[in-house]
C-alpha positions as CSV (number, residue, x, y, z in Angstrom):
1,X,-0.1,-0.2,0.3
2,X,1.5,3.5,-1.1
3,X,1.8,6.5,1.2
4,X,-0.9,8.3,-0.6
5,X,-3.2,5.3,-0.7
6,X,-2.7,4.9,3.7
7,X,-3.0,8.7,4.0
8,X,-6.2,8.7,2.1
9,X,-7.5,5.7,4.3
10,X,-6.4,6.9,7.2
11,X,-8.4,10.3,6.3
12,X,-12.0,8.1,5.8
13,X,-11.4,6.6,9.0
14,X,-10.9,9.6,11.1
15,X,-13.5,11.6,9.1
16,X,-16.0,8.3,10.2
17,X,-14.6,8.2,14.1
18,X,-15.4,11.9,14.3
19,X,-19.3,11.4,12.8
20,X,-19.6,8.5,15.4
21,X,-18.3,10.5,18.1
22,X,-20.2,13.8,17.4
23,X,-23.1,11.6,17.5
24,X,-22.3,9.5,20.3
25,X,-21.4,12.7,22.4
26,X,-25.0,14.2,21.6
27,X,-27.4,11.2,22.3
28,X,-25.4,9.9,25.5
29,X,-24.8,13.7,27.0
30,X,-27.4,15.7,26.1
31,X,-28.2,19.0,27.0
32,X,-31.5,18.4,28.7
33,X,-34.4,15.9,28.6
34,X,-35.8,17.6,25.7
35,X,-32.6,17.3,23.3
36,X,-32.6,13.6,24.9
37,X,-36.7,12.8,23.4
38,X,-35.7,14.5,19.9
39,X,-32.0,13.0,19.5
40,X,-32.0,9.1,19.2
41,X,-30.0,6.7,17.1
42,X,-32.6,5.5,15.4
43,X,-33.8,9.2,14.6
44,X,-30.1,10.2,13.4
45,X,-29.7,6.8,11.5
46,X,-33.0,7.1,9.9
47,X,-32.1,11.2,8.6
48,X,-29.0,10.3,7.4
49,X,-30.5,7.8,5.1
50,X,-32.8,10.4,4.0
51,X,-29.9,12.5,3.5
52,X,-27.9,10.0,1.9
53,X,-30.4,8.8,-0.6
54,X,-31.3,12.6,-1.6
55,X,-27.7,13.1,-2.3
56,X,-27.3,9.7,-4.2
57,X,-30.1,10.4,-6.5
58,X,-29.6,14.0,-7.6
59,X,-26.0,12.9,-8.2
60,X,-26.8,10.0,-9.9
61,X,-29.0,11.9,-12.4
62,X,-26.4,14.5,-12.7
63,X,-24.4,12.1,-13.9
64,X,-26.6,10.4,-16.2
65,X,-27.9,13.8,-17.4
66,X,-24.6,16.0,-17.7
67,X,-22.0,13.3,-19.0
68,X,-24.0,12.1,-22.0
69,X,-25.0,15.6,-22.8
70,X,-21.3,17.0,-22.6
71,X,-20.3,13.8,-25.1
72,X,-23.1,15.2,-27.5
73,X,-21.8,18.9,-27.6
74,X,-18.4,17.7,-28.3
75,X,-19.6,16.3,-31.9
76,X,-19.3,18.5,-34.8
77,X,-23.0,18.5,-35.4
78,X,-23.8,19.4,-32.2
79,X,-21.1,22.2,-31.7
80,X,-23.3,25.2,-32.4
81,X,-25.3,24.5,-29.3
82,X,-22.4,23.8,-26.8
83,X,-22.4,28.1,-26.0
84,X,-26.5,28.2,-25.4
85,X,-26.7,24.7,-23.2
86,X,-23.5,25.7,-21.2
87,X,-25.0,29.3,-20.4
88,X,-28.3,27.7,-19.3
89,X,-26.5,25.3,-16.9
90,X,-24.4,28.5,-15.7
91,X,-27.7,30.4,-14.6
92,X,-29.0,27.6,-12.7
93,X,-25.3,27.3,-10.9
94,X,-25.0,31.3,-10.2
95,X,-29.1,31.2,-8.8
96,X,-28.2,30.5,-4.8
97,X,-29.1,26.8,-3.5
98,X,-32.3,27.9,-2.0
99,X,-33.7,29.9,-4.7
100,X,-33.6,27.0,-6.7
101,X,-35.2,25.0,-4.2
102,X,-37.9,27.6,-4.0
103,X,-38.7,27.3,-7.6
104,X,-38.9,23.9,-7.3
105,X,-41.7,24.1,-4.8
106,X,-43.4,26.2,-7.3
107,X,-43.3,23.5,-10.0
108,X,-43.6,20.4,-8.0
109,X,-44.7,20.9,-4.3
110,X,-43.1,20.2,-1.0
111,X,-40.9,16.7,-0.7
112,X,-37.9,14.9,-1.5
113,X,-39.1,14.9,-5.1
114,X,-38.4,18.5,-5.3
115,X,-35.1,18.7,-3.4
116,X,-33.7,16.4,-5.7
117,X,-34.4,17.7,-8.7
118,X,-33.2,20.7,-7.1
119,X,-30.0,19.4,-6.0
120,X,-29.9,17.8,-9.7
121,X,-30.2,20.8,-11.6
122,X,-27.1,22.3,-9.4
123,X,-25.2,19.8,-9.7
124,X,-25.5,19.7,-13.4
125,X,-22.3,22.3,-13.9
126,X,-19.3,20.7,-12.5
127,X,-20.0,17.8,-14.3
128,X,-20.7,19.4,-17.7
129,X,-17.9,21.3,-17.5
130,X,-15.5,18.9,-16.6
131,X,-16.9,16.2,-19.5
132,X,-16.3,19.1,-22.0
133,X,-12.7,20.2,-20.8
134,X,-11.8,16.3,-20.6
135,X,-12.9,15.6,-24.0
136,X,-11.9,18.9,-25.6
137,X,-8.6,18.1,-24.0
138,X,-7.9,15.4,-25.7
139,X,-4.5,15.4,-28.2
140,X,-6.3,15.8,-31.8
141,X,-2.8,13.8,-33.2
142,X,-3.9,10.9,-31.5
143,X,-7.4,11.4,-32.6
144,X,-6.2,11.7,-36.4
145,X,-3.9,8.5,-35.9
146,X,-7.0,6.7,-34.6
147,X,-8.9,7.5,-37.5
148,X,-6.2,7.0,-40.0
149,X,-6.0,3.0,-38.6
150,X,-9.9,3.0,-39.8
151,X,-11.4,2.9,-35.9
152,X,-15.0,4.5,-36.6
153,X,-16.3,8.0,-34.7
154,X,-18.1,5.6,-32.0
155,X,-15.2,3.4,-31.3
156,X,-12.7,6.4,-31.0
157,X,-15.2,7.8,-28.7
158,X,-15.4,4.9,-26.6
159,X,-12.1,3.6,-26.8
160,X,-9.9,7.0,-26.5
161,X,-11.8,10.0,-25.6
162,X,-13.8,8.8,-23.0
163,X,-10.8,6.9,-21.2
164,X,-8.2,10.0,-21.7
165,X,-10.9,12.6,-20.7
166,X,-12.2,10.5,-17.2
167,X,-10.0,11.9,-14.7
168,X,-11.4,14.9,-15.7
169,X,-14.7,13.8,-15.6
170,X,-14.3,12.1,-12.3
171,X,-13.1,15.1,-10.6
172,X,-16.2,17.0,-11.8
173,X,-18.8,13.6,-10.5
174,X,-16.2,14.4,-7.5
175,X,-16.9,17.7,-6.8
176,X,-20.9,17.8,-7.2
177,X,-21.4,14.8,-5.0
178,X,-19.7,17.0,-2.5
179,X,-21.3,19.9,-2.7
180,X,-24.7,18.0,-2.7
181,X,-23.8,16.7,0.3
182,X,-23.3,20.4,1.8
183,X,-26.9,21.7,0.0
184,X,-28.9,18.2,0.7
185,X,-29.7,20.2,4.0
186,X,-32.0,22.4,2.7
187,X,-34.1,19.3,1.7
188,X,-35.4,20.1,4.8
189,X,-37.2,23.3,4.5
190,X,-39.3,21.8,1.7
191,X,-40.4,18.8,3.5
192,X,-38.1,16.5,1.8
193,X,-36.1,15.2,5.0
194,X,-32.6,15.0,5.8
195,X,-30.2,16.1,8.5
196,X,-31.7,19.4,7.9
197,X,-34.5,18.2,10.2
198,X,-32.2,18.7,12.8
199,X,-30.6,22.1,12.2
200,X,-34.6,23.4,12.4
201,X,-35.3,21.1,15.2
202,X,-32.5,22.8,17.1
203,X,-33.1,26.5,16.1
204,X,-37.0,25.7,17.0
205,X,-36.2,24.7,20.4
206,X,-32.8,27.1,21.1
207,X,-30.8,24.1,21.6
208,X,-27.0,24.7,19.7
209,X,-26.0,20.8,20.4
210,X,-29.3,19.8,17.9
211,X,-28.0,22.4,15.8
212,X,-24.1,21.5,15.8
213,X,-25.1,17.8,15.1
214,X,-27.4,18.8,12.1
215,X,-25.1,20.8,10.5
216,X,-21.8,19.1,11.7
217,X,-22.5,15.3,10.0
218,X,-23.2,16.5,6.5
219,X,-20.0,18.2,6.5
220,X,-18.1,15.3,8.0
221,X,-19.6,12.8,5.2
222,X,-18.7,15.3,2.6
223,X,-15.2,14.8,3.8
224,X,-15.5,11.1,4.0
225,X,-16.9,11.1,0.5
226,X,-14.0,13.4,-0.3
227,X,-11.4,11.1,0.8
228,X,-13.2,8.0,-0.5
229,X,-12.7,9.8,-4.0
230,X,-8.6,10.1,-3.1
231,X,-9.0,6.2,-1.9
232,X,-10.4,5.0,-5.0
233,X,-8.1,7.3,-7.2
234,X,-5.5,5.4,-5.6
235,X,-6.9,2.4,-6.1
236,X,-7.0,2.7,-9.3
237,X,-3.4,4.2,-10.3
238,X,-2.2,0.9,-8.2
């Protein structure tokens, strides 16, 4: 095991231990009886599961949308549409995430579906931009050599362009997922559940312990996922 792989693995373990320790602290040593009734292991696990489900579904939708879209927009026949599509996605990204959620509520009502759609839109830009950058960055001489060998366009895309662009595409996915973990807190404001419920509840009853738990767990989850990408990158490189 390389030093970098070991370091990435230790980060995952450290962040996971911190998340468990934070939860244990609030559950086992609550501020008062009100916190004790509100924060229990089953409740925290349920909210964590909801949070992860929202992040997973929105991120998968973003990947399934942005990567094929990026592949299409780098083809000669679709190049004319690239500035317009990227411009639209840029607009979605510049709008504050809370505003995107609010707009989604107007169309879809309240619930987890609204949060998933809003986070899907918010996650498109980093994946799409990195897909376009990765594919456009493939060496032209390499592509010409492949075509000169008689490879058809589809085969060139699958065997050369996508593998060479994959590190940048994965970097875009990494950014989108980590950002989504933090942004998924907003799901609680539209009845979508997740760890944001703890922040709302803690504010409502003025208990800082509950607020810290609701904000701290997503932060640690984002750090864990980011470190897991490092582990995966080291495993692939090894």
